[in-house]
C-alpha positions in Angstrom: 67.3 119.4 99.9 69.9 118.8 102.6 68.5 120.1 106.5 70.8 120.3 109.4 70.6 120.9 113.3 70.6 124.3 114.6 72.2 124.7 118.3 68.8 124.8 119.8 68.0 122.0 118.3 65.6 123.0 115.5 65.7 121.8 111.9 67.3 124.3 109.4 67.8 123.9 105.7 71.7 124.4 103.9 71.7 126.4 100.9 74.7 124.4 98.5 77.4 126.7 97.8 77.6 129.6 95.2 80.6 130.8 93.3 80.7 134.5 92.4 83.5 136.6 91.3 83.5 139.6 93.7 82.9 140.0 97.6 80.5 142.5 96.9 78.1 139.5 95.0 77.7 137.7 98.3 74.5 137.9 100.1 74.9 140.3 103.0 73.0 138.9 105.5 74.6 136.8 108.5 73.0 134.0 107.9 75.7 132.9 105.0 78.8 131.6 104.6 81.9 133.2 103.1 84.5 131.5 101.6 87.7 133.1 99.6 88.7 131.2 96.7 91.9 131.8 95.3 93.4 131.2 91.7 97.0 130.3 92.6 98.4 128.9 96.0 98.7 131.1 98.8 102.1 131.5 101.1 102.1 129.5 103.6 102.1 131.2 107.0 105.4 130.3 109.2 105.9 131.8 112.8 109.2 133.1 113.3 112.1 131.6 114.4 113.1 131.6 118.3 115.6 133.1 119.6 117.4 131.6 122.5 120.7 133.3 122.6 120.1 134.4 126.5 120.0 130.8 128.1 123.4 129.3 128.9 123.8 126.1 127.0 126.3 125.2 129.6 123.3 125.5 132.4 122.5 122.0 134.3 119.4 124.1 135.1 116.4 121.9 134.2 114.6 124.3 133.2 116.9 125.8 131.2 117.8 122.8 129.6 114.0 122.5 128.4 113.7 125.6 127.2 116.5 125.0 124.7 115.4 121.9 123.6 112.1 123.5 122.7 113.8 126.2 121.1 115.7 123.9 118.7 112.8 121.8 118.1 110.7 124.7 117.3 113.4 126.2 114.9 114.1 122.6 113.2 110.1 122.6 112.3 110.5 125.8 111.0 112.6 125.1 108.7 111.3 122.5 107.7 108.1 124.1 106.9 109.8 127.0 104.7 111.3 123.8 102.8 109.9 123.8 99.2 107.2 120.7 98.8 109.5 119.5 95.9 111.6 118.2 98.3 113.8 115.3 98.5 112.5 112.0 97.0 111.7 109.1 99.6 112.9 105.8 98.4 112.0 102.8 99.8 114.7 100.0 101.1 116.8 98.5 98.2 116.1 101.2 95.7 118.6 104.0 94.2 118.0 106.4 91.7 120.4 105.5 88.6 120.7 107.6 85.3 118.9 106.5 82.5 122.3 106.8 80.2 125.0 104.7 82.0 127.8 106.8 82.5 131.3 105.7 80.9 132.5 104.8 84.9 129.2 102.6 85.2 130.2 100.9 82.2 133.7 100.2 83.0 133.0 98.5 86.3 129.8 96.8 84.9 133.0 95.4 82.4 135.3 94.5 84.8 132.9 92.7 87.2 131.2 90.8 84.2 135.1 89.6 83.3 136.5 89.2 86.9 133.6 87.2 87.8 133.7 85.2 84.6 137.6 84.0 85.3 136.2 82.3 88.6 134.1 78.7 88.8 132.1 78.2 92.4 130.4 75.1 92.2 130.0 74.3 96.0 127.2 77.1 96.7 124.8 79.1 94.8 126.7 82.6 93.6 125.8 85.5 91.6 126.9 85.2 88.1 129.0 87.5 85.8 125.7 89.8 84.8 124.7 89.9 88.7 128.0 91.5 89.5 127.9 93.9 86.5 124.9 94.9 87.3 125.5 95.6 91.6 129.0 97.1 90.3 127.3 99.6 87.5 124.7 100.4 90.5 127.4 101.4 93.0 129.5 103.5 90.3 126.3 105.4 89.6 126.2 108.6 90.6 124.3 110.6 93.0 122.1 113.5 92.0 122.6 116.4 94.5 118.5 117.1 94.3 118.3 113.6 95.6 120.6 113.0 98.4 118.0 113.7 101.5 116.9 110.4 102.1 115.9 108.5 104.9 119.0 107.0 106.2 118.9 103.3 108.3 120.7 104.1 111.8 121.9 100.4 111.3 123.8 101.8 108.1 125.5 104.8 109.3 124.6 107.5 112.5 125.4 111.2 112.4 128.3 112.8 114.0 128.0 113.7 117.4 125.9 116.8 118.3 124.2 116.8 114.9 119.9 117.7 115.0 118.5 115.6 112.4 115.1 114.1 112.0 114.5 111.1 113.2 111.9 108.3 112.4 110.2 105.1 113.9 107.4 103.1 113.2 105.7 106.1 111.5 106.8 108.6 113.9 109.1 111.8 112.9 110.8 113.6 115.5 113.9 116.0 115.8 116.8 114.2 118.1 120.2 115.2 118.9 122.9 112.5 118.1 124.7 111.9 121.6 127.4 109.7 122.9 127.9 107.3 125.6 131.1 105.8 126.1 133.6 105.2 123.4 131.3 103.4 120.6 127.3 104.0 122.1 125.5 106.4 120.3 122.0 107.5 120.7 119.3 110.0 119.6 117.7 112.4 122.2 114.8 114.5 121.3 115.4 118.3 121.6 111.6 118.8 122.7 111.6 116.7 126.0 115.6 115.8 126.2 114.9 111.9 126.7 116.1 109.6 124.7 114.6 109.0 121.3 114.6 105.6 119.8 115.1 104.9 116.0 115.4 103.1 112.7 115.7 105.9 110.5 117.6 109.4 110.2 117.7 112.3 107.7 119.6 115.8 107.8 117.3 118.6 108.4 116.0 120.3 105.7 118.3 123.6 104.8 115.9 126.5 105.8 114.5 128.5 102.7 114.7 132.1 102.5 111.2 133.4 103.3 109.5 135.2 100.6 109.8 138.8 100.2 106.6 141.2 101.5 
């Protein structure tokens, strides 16, 4: 029989959990712990959105700026909580989702790339063959499934528009950041929670807020 040490240092014994159909069948003694079991997943308790319309977005006051950033971060995290668990599929770098049956555009692109490469003789360096070229052309022509368009985008590939608030990721840590610009070409993220510059290797758009279940 398992034993446990009580708060006063004495030893007590632990009864195994026992399943009952109704709460009335539970032992009424306060020495017993009760825990409800549900037949189906229960709705997630999502906190309400924060209204910061009374704060001046053009203010230069540090406290106002930090308050607005905190509200934006709160609402962004709330939107993520409302996103269905079956959200966007995360693919590793170098992978792409394509249809099982190639489309007409994929086939025509593959044939054209295969033919063009077959007409070129390259002897001075290793080069992809006709089949490789056809494969790459078919991948590039593959349609995008709108259900899986939200994936981590490498910052080296492209950046969001200035002013966009997005999810950022670096070294396994995910944050909410806003795209800023310094000069004509320098772009960087700032944390909506702290206002500080936010290093990032990847980013993705914030999930679309879902309608909360009606009571």
